[in-house]
C-alpha positions in Angstrom: 0.0 0.0 -0.1 2.9 2.2 1.0 4.7 1.4 -2.4 1.7 2.4 -4.6 1.0 5.7 -2.7 4.8 6.4 -3.1 4.7 5.6 -7.2 1.6 7.9 -7.1 3.3 10.8 -5.4 6.2 10.1 -7.6 3.9 10.1 -10.8 1.8 13.5 -9.8 5.5 15.0 -9.2 6.6 14.1 -12.6 3.3 15.7 -14.2 3.6 18.9 -12.2 7.0 19.4 -13.1 6.3 18.8 -16.7 3.2 21.3 -17.1 5.2 23.8 -15.4 8.2 23.4 -17.8 5.6 24.0 -20.5 4.1 26.8 -18.8 7.5 28.3 -18.1 8.6 28.1 -21.7 5.5 30.2 -23.1 5.4 32.5 -20.1 6.5 36.3 -20.5 8.6 38.0 -18.3 6.8 41.2 -16.6 10.0 43.0 -17.7 9.8 41.9 -21.2 8.3 44.6 -23.9 5.6 42.7 -26.0 3.4 44.8 -28.4 -0.1 43.0 -28.6 -1.3 43.6 -32.1 -4.7 41.7 -33.6 -4.3 37.9 -33.1 -1.0 37.9 -32.0 2.1 39.6 -30.5 5.7 41.1 -31.1 7.8 40.2 -28.3 10.6 43.0 -28.6 12.7 42.0 -25.9 12.7 38.1 -26.6 13.0 38.9 -30.2 9.9 37.2 -32.1 6.5 37.8 -33.5 3.8 35.1 -33.2 0.2 34.6 -34.1 -2.8 32.6 -33.2 -5.1 31.1 -35.6 -8.6 29.0 -34.7 -10.0 26.3 -37.4 -13.2 24.4 -37.4 -13.8 21.4 -39.6 -16.5 22.0 -42.4 -20.0 21.3 -41.3 -20.2 17.9 -43.6 -16.9 16.6 -41.8 -18.4 16.8 -37.8 -18.0 13.8 -36.3 -15.9 12.1 -38.9 -12.5 10.7 -38.7 -11.1 13.6 -40.9 -12.7 16.5 -38.8 -9.7 17.1 -37.0 -7.1 17.2 -39.6 -9.1 19.5 -41.4 -9.7 21.7 -38.5 -5.8 21.7 -37.7 -5.4 22.4 -41.4 -7.6 25.7 -41.3 -6.0 26.8 -37.8 -2.5 26.8 -39.5 -3.8 28.8 -42.7 -5.5 31.2 -40.3 -2.4 31.5 -38.0 -0.1 32.0 -41.0 -2.1 34.8 -42.4 -2.6 36.5 -38.9 1.4 36.3 -38.6 1.9 38.1 -42.0 -0.3 40.6 -41.0 1.5 41.4 -37.9 5.0 41.4 -39.4 3.9 43.6 -42.0 3.1 46.2 -39.3 6.3 45.8 -37.6 8.3 49.2 -37.2 11.7 48.9 -39.0 12.5 52.6 -37.9 10.7 55.9 -37.2 9.5 56.3 -40.7 9.1 53.0 -42.4 7.2 49.7 -41.4 7.9 46.2 -43.2 4.7 46.9 -45.1 6.0 49.9 -46.8 9.0 48.1 -48.1 6.9 45.3 -49.4 4.6 47.4 -50.9 7.7 49.1 -52.9 9.2 46.0 -54.1 7.5 42.6 -55.2 11.1 40.9 -54.3 10.7 42.1 -50.9 6.9 40.9 -50.5 8.0 37.6 -52.0 10.8 37.2 -49.5 8.8 38.0 -46.5 5.9 35.6 -47.3 8.6 33.1 -47.8 9.8 33.7 -44.1 6.2 33.5 -43.1 5.7 30.0 -44.7 8.7 28.8 -42.4 7.3 29.9 -39.0 7.4 27.3 -36.2 4.0 25.9 -34.9 5.1 26.0 -31.2 1.4 25.2 -29.7 -1.7 23.6 -30.8 -4.9 23.1 -28.7 -7.8 20.7 -29.5 -11.2 22.4 -28.2 -14.2 20.3 -26.9 -16.2 22.0 -29.9 -14.2 20.5 -32.3 -12.2 23.6 -33.3 -8.7 23.9 -32.9 -6.1 26.6 -32.1 -2.7 26.9 -33.3 0.2 29.5 -32.3 2.9 30.0 -34.7 6.2 31.9 -34.2 9.2 33.5 -36.4 11.8 35.4 -35.3 12.1 39.0 -35.3 15.5 39.3 -36.3 18.1 37.1 -38.3 16.4 36.4 -41.4 13.9 39.3 -41.3 16.3 41.8 -40.4 18.7 40.5 -43.0 16.3 42.1 -45.5 14.7 45.0 -43.7 17.7 46.6 -41.8 19.7 47.5 -45.1 16.7 48.8 -46.8 16.1 51.1 -43.9 19.9 52.2 -43.8 19.8 52.8 -47.6 16.2 54.8 -47.2 17.7 56.8 -44.3 20.6 58.5 -46.1 18.2 60.3 -48.0 16.2 61.6 -44.9 17.1 64.7 -42.9 18.0 64.4 -39.7 15.6 66.2 -36.9 16.1 69.6 -36.7 18.4 71.0 -34.1 16.8 72.6 -31.1 17.2 76.4 -30.0 21.2 76.8 -29.0 21.1 76.7 -25.3 22.9 79.7 -22.9 26.7 79.4 -22.9 27.8 77.2 -20.2 29.8 78.8 -17.2 33.6 78.3 -17.3 34.4 75.0 -15.7 38.1 73.4 -14.6 39.3 70.4 -16.7 36.9 67.6 -17.6 36.8 64.3 -15.6 39.0 61.5 -17.3 36.5 59.7 -19.9 35.0 56.7 -18.4 35.2 53.6 -20.4 31.4 52.0 -20.6 30.2 48.5 -21.9 26.8 49.3 -23.0 24.2 52.2 -23.3 20.9 52.0 -21.4 18.2 54.8 -22.5 15.4 55.3 -20.2 12.6 56.3 -22.7 9.9 56.1 -20.6 6.8 58.9 -20.1 7.6 60.3 -23.7 5.7 58.0 -25.5 8.8 56.0 -27.1 8.0 52.7 -29.4 10.1 50.1 -30.5 11.6 49.4 -33.7 13.9 47.2 -35.5 16.6 49.8 -36.4 16.2 52.9 -33.8 18.4 56.1 -33.8 19.6 58.1 -30.8 20.5 62.1 -31.3 21.4 64.8 -29.5 19.6 67.9 -29.1 21.3 69.5 -31.9 20.2 66.6 -34.0 23.6 64.9 -34.6 23.5 61.2 -34.5 24.6 60.0 -31.2 23.9 56.2 -32.2 22.4 54.9 -35.4 23.7 52.7 -38.5 27.0 54.6 -38.8 28.0 53.1 -35.3 27.1 49.7 -35.6 28.4 46.5 -37.4 26.0 45.2 -39.6 26.1 41.5 -38.9 25.4 42.4 -35.4 22.4 44.8 -36.0 21.0 41.8 -38.4 21.4 39.2 -35.8 20.4 40.8 -32.7 18.6 44.3 -33.8 20.1 47.5 -32.9 18.7 47.4 -29.7 17.0 45.5 -26.9 14.0 46.5 -25.2 12.6 46.2 -21.5 9.5 47.7 -19.4 12.1 47.6 -16.5 15.0 50.1 -15.8 16.7 47.4 -13.6 16.3 44.6 -15.7 18.0 46.5 -18.8 20.8 47.7 -16.8 21.6 44.1 -15.7 20.6 42.4 -19.1 23.4 40.8 -20.5 23.6 42.7 -24.0 24.7 45.6 -21.9 27.1 43.7 -19.9 29.1 45.0 -16.4 29.4 48.8 -16.7 26.6 50.4 -19.0 25.9 54.1 -18.8 22.5 55.3 -18.3 20.8 58.2 -19.5 17.2 59.8 -20.0 15.4 60.4 -23.4 14.1 63.7 -23.4 11.7 63.1 -26.5 11.2 61.2 -29.4 11.8 61.6 -33.4 10.2 60.7 -36.5 6.4 59.6 -37.3 7.1 56.2 -35.6 8.3 57.9 -32.5 11.3 55.0 -31.9 14.2 57.8 -32.5 15.0 59.5 -29.2 16.9 62.5 -28.4 19.0 63.0 -25.4 20.6 65.6 -23.9 23.7 67.3 -25.3 25.4 66.5 -22.2 24.9 62.9 -22.0 25.7 63.0 -25.5 29.0 64.1 -24.9 29.6 61.6 -21.9 28.9 58.8 -24.4 31.3 60.5 -26.8 34.1 61.2 -24.1 35.9 57.9 -24.8 36.9 56.4 -28.5 36.8 53.2 -26.7 32.9 53.6 -26.0 32.5 53.1 -30.0 33.3 49.3 -29.3 29.8 48.8 -27.4 28.2 50.9 -30.1 29.6 48.9 -32.9 28.5 45.7 -31.2 24.8 47.0 -30.5 25.0 47.0 -27.0 22.0 49.3 -26.3 18.9 48.8 -24.4 15.7 50.9 -24.5 13.4 51.1 -21.8 9.7 51.9 -22.7 6.5 52.4 -20.7 
């Protein structure tokens, strides 16, 4: 009797752990920045786009052996259609979405549709009413940014930078500046200004000069991990492995561009970042985190 009780307890524990592991795999941390869109979402922190599709078998197939496979097939079609719609709405930079590029080029449109077809099914649920729910997921970076980021860089070359702010009053005379500090990354606190995420954000100073952007980064890093990571929590951003041990933290003053994904920081903070030539190393490797509401 004791042996049977022990066996049942062990079995229950295994089932609980298996269920917990499955839950944790799909769980989203409170510090992650997830943008809910239609029948899915863009997880800007974890770097993926996902969509949900629901399918039902045709009325004539209800109760028959092929009802479930037909419902599953319909759910996948719906999921991939929703994923394409969500992906086209992704902000590439402050002025352009994925859809803008697909409209301009049939080649780009075909490439994006090809990526959608390769999206992975990460979950499927069979409902008691015969319907099936499917969740599909694809990386936000990698193949998608391999297409989008170079296009955005080329397009930005012909776009004027933000207008400089009114000149600040002359600063009082100061003694010799302190020795520059070498930082391992940059954290921009962009909360409270309505900033939004993008695959290729830019950071400017108050005079409209680019502090961080396509000119600073290695293209390979930008493609594989995006030009910036995103978080909802400042502490989580500062401790993120992307910016490693000694990041500099600055406050964003306002946004730039129609998509509000470019941010403007103070000239003083910009000067602090530029002070050491060694700081160019972390920017080259896209070691930047932006904190959003």
